[in-house]
Residue, then its C-alpha position, 0 to 999 in steps of 0.5 A: m486478883e486483888q491479893e495477887a496483883g493489887k487490882t480491884q477492877v478488871s475489864a471483861g477482856q482482861l479477865a478472859a485473856t488472863f483465864n485463857k492464858h492460865f487455864k489452857q486445859a479449860k475451854t476458851i472463854r470470851a469477853s462477851n460471855v464474861s460480861r453477860d455472866f457478870g451482868k447476871l451476878k450483878s442482878q442477883k440479890p445480893a449482887l456478887t459483882d458490879d461494874d464501873n462504867t466510867q472506865s472504857p472499857a467498863e471494869w468489873f469488880l466483886t462486891e463485898a457479898g461476892k468476895e465472901k462467896a469467893r472466900s467460901l468457894v475457895a474454902s470448900a475447894i480446899d476442905p470439902s468438909t466445909t459446905d457452902t449452903d448457898t451454892d448455886e451452880s446454875 
């Protein structure tokens, strides 16, 4: 999102609406589930996401570790011979 729209933070509602608009063939996601799942990523070590509670509604963003994980996942999707040794699909 940062590269495409110049935004570094987004609310769970905005993220869900954007996903649902662009990936209609996928199952619909809910903002409450985005917040729940990003909260889980926030509690991991290292944290992949964090939130800015000074915004209303709170806005989520990727940490540096999250950006690196995203780059790794994109690279492995583009070139399957690229392996991500730290992928946790659960």
